[in-house]
C-alpha positions as CSV (number, residue, x, y, z in Angstrom):
1,X,-9.7,-6.0,-20.6
2,X,-8.6,-2.4,-21.7
3,X,-10.7,-2.5,-24.7
4,X,-13.6,-3.7,-22.5
5,X,-13.2,-0.7,-20.4
6,X,-13.4,1.7,-23.2
7,X,-16.8,-0.1,-24.4
8,X,-18.2,-0.3,-21.0
9,X,-17.6,3.6,-20.6
10,X,-19.6,4.1,-23.8
11,X,-22.3,1.9,-22.7
12,X,-22.7,3.8,-19.3
13,X,-22.1,7.3,-20.4
14,X,-23.2,7.1,-24.0
15,X,-20.2,8.9,-25.3
16,X,-16.6,8.2,-26.1
17,X,-13.9,8.6,-23.3
18,X,-11.3,11.3,-23.7
19,X,-8.7,10.3,-21.2
20,X,-7.4,7.1,-19.6
21,X,-4.9,6.6,-16.5
22,X,-3.5,3.8,-14.5
23,X,-2.0,3.9,-11.2
24,X,-0.6,0.5,-9.6
25,X,-1.1,-1.1,-6.2
26,X,2.1,-1.8,-4.1
27,X,3.7,-4.4,-2.1
28,X,6.0,-3.4,0.8
29,X,9.1,-5.8,0.6
30,X,9.9,-5.1,4.1
31,X,9.7,-2.2,6.6
32,X,6.0,-2.5,8.1
33,X,4.3,0.0,10.2
34,X,7.3,2.1,9.9
35,X,5.9,4.8,7.6
36,X,4.3,6.7,10.3
37,X,7.2,6.4,12.5
38,X,9.6,8.4,10.3
39,X,11.8,5.4,9.2
40,X,12.9,3.4,6.2
41,X,10.4,1.3,3.8
42,X,11.1,-0.7,0.9
43,X,7.8,-0.7,-1.2
44,X,7.6,-1.4,-5.0
45,X,4.7,-1.0,-7.4
46,X,3.2,-4.0,-8.9
47,X,1.5,-4.5,-12.2
48,X,-2.0,-4.9,-10.7
49,X,-3.8,-1.4,-10.3
50,X,-6.5,1.0,-11.1
51,X,-7.7,2.1,-14.3
52,X,-9.5,5.4,-14.8
53,X,-11.6,6.3,-17.9
54,X,-12.6,10.1,-17.9
55,X,-14.9,12.4,-20.4
56,X,-15.7,16.0,-19.5
57,X,-19.5,17.0,-19.2
58,X,-21.3,20.2,-19.4
59,X,-23.8,19.2,-16.8
60,X,-22.0,20.6,-13.6
61,X,-21.8,17.1,-12.2
62,X,-19.2,14.6,-11.0
63,X,-20.2,11.2,-11.9
64,X,-18.3,8.1,-10.3
65,X,-19.0,4.7,-11.4
66,X,-16.8,1.5,-11.1
67,X,-16.9,-2.0,-12.5
68,X,-15.9,-3.3,-9.2
69,X,-18.9,-1.8,-7.1
70,X,-22.5,-1.5,-7.7
71,X,-22.4,1.8,-5.7
72,X,-22.2,4.9,-7.7
73,X,-22.3,8.7,-7.3
74,X,-23.5,11.7,-9.3
75,X,-23.2,14.9,-7.5
76,X,-23.3,18.6,-8.7
77,X,-20.1,20.7,-8.2
78,X,-20.0,22.4,-4.9
79,X,-17.4,24.3,-2.8
80,X,-16.8,21.4,-0.5
81,X,-17.7,17.7,0.2
82,X,-17.9,15.5,3.2
83,X,-17.3,11.7,3.4
84,X,-20.4,9.6,2.9
85,X,-20.6,6.3,4.6
86,X,-17.9,3.8,3.6
87,X,-18.3,3.9,-0.1
88,X,-15.4,3.4,-2.6
89,X,-16.2,6.8,-4.2
90,X,-15.2,8.7,-1.2
91,X,-11.6,8.3,-2.2
92,X,-11.9,10.3,-5.6
93,X,-14.4,12.5,-4.0
94,X,-11.9,13.3,-1.2
95,X,-9.4,14.2,-4.0
96,X,-11.8,16.7,-5.6
97,X,-12.6,18.2,-2.3
98,X,-9.0,18.9,-1.5
99,X,-8.2,20.3,-5.0
100,X,-11.4,22.7,-4.8
101,X,-10.2,23.7,-1.1
102,X,-6.9,24.6,-2.6
103,X,-8.6,27.0,-5.0
104,X,-8.7,24.8,-8.1
105,X,-11.6,24.9,-10.6
106,X,-12.7,21.7,-11.7
107,X,-15.5,21.1,-14.5
108,X,-17.9,18.4,-14.7
109,X,-16.5,14.8,-15.2
110,X,-17.8,11.5,-16.1
111,X,-15.6,8.8,-14.6
112,X,-15.3,5.0,-14.7
113,X,-13.0,3.2,-12.5
114,X,-11.8,-0.4,-12.7
115,X,-9.4,-2.1,-10.4
116,X,-7.7,-5.5,-10.6
117,X,-6.2,-5.3,-7.1
118,X,-8.1,-7.4,-4.7
119,X,-10.1,-5.1,-2.5
120,X,-9.1,-5.1,1.2
121,X,-6.1,-7.1,0.4
122,X,-3.5,-4.9,1.9
123,X,-2.0,-4.0,-1.7
124,X,-3.2,-0.4,-1.3
125,X,-6.2,-0.1,-3.6
126,X,-7.1,3.0,-1.8
127,X,-3.9,4.8,-2.4
128,X,-4.1,3.7,-6.2
129,X,-7.5,5.2,-6.5
130,X,-6.4,8.4,-4.8
131,X,-3.3,9.0,-6.7
132,X,-4.8,8.0,-10.2
133,X,-7.6,10.6,-9.5
134,X,-5.2,13.3,-8.3
135,X,-2.8,12.5,-11.2
136,X,-5.7,12.7,-13.9
137,X,-7.3,15.8,-12.6
138,X,-3.9,17.6,-12.4
139,X,-3.2,16.8,-16.2
140,X,-6.7,17.3,-17.4
141,X,-6.9,20.8,-15.6
142,X,-3.3,21.9,-16.2
143,X,-2.9,22.5,-12.4
144,X,1.0,22.1,-12.4
145,X,1.3,20.0,-9.3
146,X,4.5,18.1,-8.9
147,X,4.1,14.5,-8.4
148,X,5.2,14.7,-5.0
149,X,2.4,17.4,-4.3
150,X,-0.1,14.9,-5.6
151,X,1.3,12.4,-3.2
152,X,1.2,14.6,-0.2
153,X,-2.6,15.8,-1.3
154,X,-3.7,12.1,-1.6
155,X,-2.2,11.0,1.8
156,X,-3.9,14.1,3.3
157,X,-7.2,12.8,1.9
158,X,-6.7,9.4,3.4
159,X,-5.9,11.1,6.8
160,X,-8.5,13.9,6.9
161,X,-11.2,12.9,4.7
162,X,-11.3,9.0,5.0
163,X,-10.0,9.0,8.5
164,X,-7.2,6.6,8.4
165,X,-3.9,7.7,10.2
166,X,-1.4,6.3,7.4
167,X,1.9,7.4,6.5
168,X,2.9,8.4,3.1
169,X,4.5,5.3,1.8
170,X,1.5,3.8,-0.1
171,X,0.7,7.1,-2.0
172,X,4.6,7.5,-2.6
173,X,5.0,3.9,-4.0
174,X,2.3,4.1,-6.5
175,X,3.3,7.5,-7.8
176,X,7.0,7.1,-8.0
177,X,7.4,3.3,-8.7
178,X,10.0,2.1,-11.2
179,X,10.0,-1.2,-13.1
180,X,12.2,-3.9,-11.5
181,X,13.1,-1.4,-8.7
182,X,12.0,-1.1,-5.0
183,X,12.1,2.4,-3.3
184,X,14.0,2.6,-0.1
185,X,12.1,5.7,1.1
186,X,12.8,7.8,4.2
187,X,9.4,8.4,5.4
188,X,10.7,11.5,7.3
189,X,12.7,13.4,4.6
190,X,10.9,11.7,1.7
191,X,14.5,11.1,0.1
192,X,14.6,7.8,-1.6
193,X,16.9,5.4,-3.4
194,X,15.8,3.3,-6.3
195,X,17.1,-0.3,-5.4
196,X,17.4,-2.7,-8.1
197,X,15.4,-5.9,-7.4
198,X,16.9,-8.9,-9.4
199,X,14.7,-12.0,-8.5
200,X,16.6,-14.3,-11.0
201,X,14.7,-17.4,-11.4
202,X,12.1,-16.5,-8.6
203,X,8.7,-14.8,-8.8
204,X,7.4,-12.2,-6.6
205,X,4.3,-14.1,-5.4
206,X,1.2,-12.6,-3.6
207,X,-0.9,-15.0,-1.3
208,X,-4.3,-13.3,-0.4
209,X,-5.8,-14.6,2.7
210,X,-9.0,-13.6,1.3
211,X,-9.9,-12.1,4.8
212,X,-10.6,-8.5,4.2
213,X,-9.8,-6.0,6.6
214,X,-10.8,-2.4,7.1
215,X,-8.1,-0.1,8.3
216,X,-10.4,2.7,9.6
217,X,-12.1,0.4,11.8
218,X,-9.2,-2.0,12.7
219,X,-6.3,-1.7,15.4
220,X,-4.1,0.5,12.9
221,X,-5.0,3.7,14.6
222,X,-4.4,2.0,17.9
223,X,-1.0,1.0,16.9
224,X,-0.2,4.7,15.9
225,X,-1.1,6.0,19.3
226,X,1.0,3.2,21.0
227,X,3.9,4.3,19.1
228,X,3.4,8.0,20.0
229,X,3.3,6.7,23.6
230,X,6.6,5.0,23.2
231,X,8.1,8.0,21.7
232,X,7.2,10.4,24.4
233,X,8.6,8.1,27.0
234,X,11.9,8.0,25.0
235,X,11.9,11.7,24.6
236,X,12.2,12.4,28.3
237,X,16.0,11.7,27.6
238,X,16.5,11.5,24.0
239,X,16.1,14.4,21.4
240,X,14.3,12.5,18.8
241,X,11.5,13.3,16.7
242,X,10.5,9.8,15.5
243,X,10.9,6.3,17.0
244,X,13.1,5.5,14.0
245,X,15.7,8.2,14.7
246,X,17.5,5.8,16.8
247,X,18.7,2.1,16.1
248,X,18.4,-1.1,18.1
249,X,21.6,-0.5,19.9
250,X,20.7,2.9,21.2
251,X,17.1,1.6,22.0
252,X,18.6,-1.2,24.2
253,X,20.3,1.6,26.3
254,X,17.1,3.6,26.7
255,X,14.3,1.1,26.7
256,X,14.0,1.1,30.5
257,X,12.2,4.5,29.9
258,X,9.3,2.6,28.6
259,X,7.4,1.0,31.6
260,X,4.5,-0.5,29.8
261,X,5.3,-4.0,28.4
262,X,3.0,-3.8,25.5
263,X,4.3,-0.2,24.4
264,X,7.8,-1.6,24.7
265,X,7.1,-4.4,22.4
266,X,5.6,-1.9,19.8
267,X,8.6,0.2,19.8
268,X,11.2,-2.6,19.5
269,X,9.4,-3.8,16.5
270,X,9.5,-0.5,14.9
271,X,13.1,0.3,15.7
272,X,14.4,-3.2,14.9
273,X,12.4,-3.3,11.6
274,X,13.9,0.1,10.5
275,X,17.3,-1.8,10.9
276,X,16.1,-4.6,8.8
277,X,15.3,-2.3,6.0
278,X,18.8,-1.1,5.7
279,X,20.1,-4.7,5.7
280,X,17.6,-5.7,3.1
281,X,18.4,-3.0,0.7
282,X,22.1,-4.1,1.3
283,X,21.3,-7.6,0.3
284,X,19.4,-6.6,-2.8
285,X,22.3,-4.5,-4.0
286,X,24.6,-7.5,-3.7
287,X,22.2,-9.9,-5.4
288,X,22.0,-12.0,-2.0
289,X,18.4,-13.1,-2.1
290,X,19.0,-15.8,0.6
291,X,19.8,-13.1,2.9
292,X,17.0,-11.1,2.0
293,X,14.6,-14.0,2.5
294,X,15.9,-14.4,6.1
295,X,15.2,-10.9,6.8
296,X,11.5,-11.2,5.4
297,X,11.0,-14.2,7.8
298,X,12.4,-12.1,10.7
299,X,10.3,-9.3,9.8
300,X,7.1,-11.5,10.0
301,X,7.9,-12.9,13.4
302,X,8.5,-9.4,14.7
303,X,5.0,-8.3,13.4
304,X,3.4,-11.4,14.8
305,X,5.1,-11.3,18.1
306,X,5.9,-7.8,18.8
307,X,3.5,-5.8,16.8
308,X,0.6,-8.4,17.0
309,X,-0.8,-7.3,13.7
310,X,-0.7,-10.8,11.9
311,X,-3.2,-13.5,12.5
312,X,-3.8,-17.2,12.0
313,X,-4.4,-16.6,8.2
314,X,-1.0,-14.7,7.7
315,X,0.8,-17.1,10.1
316,X,-0.4,-20.2,8.3
317,X,0.9,-19.0,4.9
318,X,4.4,-17.9,6.3
319,X,4.5,-21.3,8.3
320,X,3.9,-23.2,5.1
321,X,6.6,-21.2,3.2
322,X,9.3,-21.9,5.7
323,X,8.8,-25.6,5.1
324,X,8.9,-25.4,1.2
325,X,12.6,-25.3,-0.2
326,X,11.3,-23.5,-3.3
327,X,10.6,-20.4,-1.1
328,X,13.6,-18.1,-0.6
329,X,11.5,-15.9,2.0
330,X,8.0,-14.8,2.9
331,X,6.1,-12.4,5.2
332,X,2.8,-10.5,5.6
333,X,2.8,-7.2,3.8
334,X,0.4,-4.2,4.4
335,X,-1.1,-3.4,7.8
336,X,-2.0,-6.8,8.5
337,X,-5.3,-7.9,10.3
338,X,-5.8,-10.1,7.1
339,X,-4.8,-9.1,3.6
340,X,-1.7,-10.5,2.0
341,X,1.6,-12.2,2.4
342,X,4.4,-12.1,-0.1
343,X,6.8,-14.8,-0.9
344,X,9.8,-15.2,-3.3
345,X,9.2,-18.6,-5.0
346,X,11.1,-20.3,-7.7
347,X,9.4,-19.9,-11.0
348,X,9.8,-23.5,-12.1
349,X,7.9,-24.5,-8.8
350,X,5.2,-21.9,-8.9
351,X,2.4,-24.1,-9.9
352,X,3.3,-26.7,-7.3
353,X,3.7,-24.1,-4.7
354,X,0.2,-22.6,-5.6
355,X,-1.5,-26.0,-5.3
356,X,0.3,-27.1,-2.1
357,X,-0.2,-24.0,-0.1
358,X,-3.8,-23.7,-1.1
359,X,-4.4,-27.1,0.1
360,X,-2.4,-26.6,3.4
361,X,-4.2,-23.2,4.1
362,X,-7.6,-24.6,3.1
363,X,-7.2,-27.5,5.6
364,X,-6.5,-25.2,8.4
365,X,-8.5,-22.1,7.8
366,X,-11.4,-23.6,5.9
367,X,-11.3,-21.8,2.6
368,X,-8.7,-21.3,0.0
369,X,-6.4,-18.2,-0.6
370,X,-5.7,-16.5,-3.9
371,X,-2.1,-17.1,-5.1
372,X,-0.6,-15.2,-8.2
373,X,2.5,-13.6,-9.0
374,X,3.3,-10.1,-10.1
375,X,6.1,-8.1,-11.9
376,X,7.5,-4.9,-10.4
377,X,6.1,-2.3,-12.4
378,X,6.2,1.7,-13.0
379,X,4.1,4.2,-10.9
380,X,1.1,6.3,-12.2
381,X,0.8,7.4,-15.7
382,X,-1.4,8.4,-18.7
383,X,-2.3,5.6,-21.3
384,X,-3.2,5.9,-24.9
385,X,-6.8,5.3,-25.6
């Protein structure tokens, strides 16, 4: 595919590409809806991601084309830009806008994007596009931004330009990912520990519900607000900045401060999930995949019942996994409302698993999921042409 990308670039732009970059997608192994609550998450980079091929131009234009979408954009260099509709090119345009507003000068560029992350799957295709663009522009223009600065810039684009109130986990994971390691990231301090993930004779398996969801238009922002409401109630007696500043034991003592039953459920999920991340990292360090699998199932149940961001598609997948002895653990991953689930599946049984879960899911939902496995890969980087 990579050779085809270079050929496609030449067909589209009638010139040879000069630069090539790759940024992965990510799955969050555990710790969902924690990143905007100042807690711990455990994501890893995957080997699916976004390729970006670039050549400078002397036309004073930015050109955005993708092999995944028919929509493209050609736009003159300006002092600022605004989001246009719901097009994919808003993500790289937002990155360029951010650099320009920070006083960086960028010359004309012809850009070709290609991603093998399923769009709308919850594997962070948006963060992958943002980070690969930011990394590329920083390298090409010698801006001297540190990688963490690029992560923060990409997050601000998602928040302020795109309009999704996400935390920093997705951008951080695709930038800092390490092969065969998960990042236990403190979303408040941005300190992290790279935890070895030894899956032994199992695959990290991704099951795409094939029900896309759009975060900006979903209940994601609603959950952010609900967590803020819970935090304000607890702050009446506790000196905390984030929900995840307390553990489940402390929460049980002060939960009476939250009068609304729905808000109480949201806070309980966040605080207990944060505790689960610590236990999950411990299980991985001890090579205890069975315990890790139990924590995955507990996480899904909490997201289903307390946080209410799952749905029949994701629940059907996890329900099947619980009954399959070749599955160590499973849970929804990402924001929910569709997207993907992940499972740890014995390698020797993967083909059988793929067939059986597809049939089970199709009989209930009416269409098939996509089932594939991934390695845990490295974060954003430059590739040789």
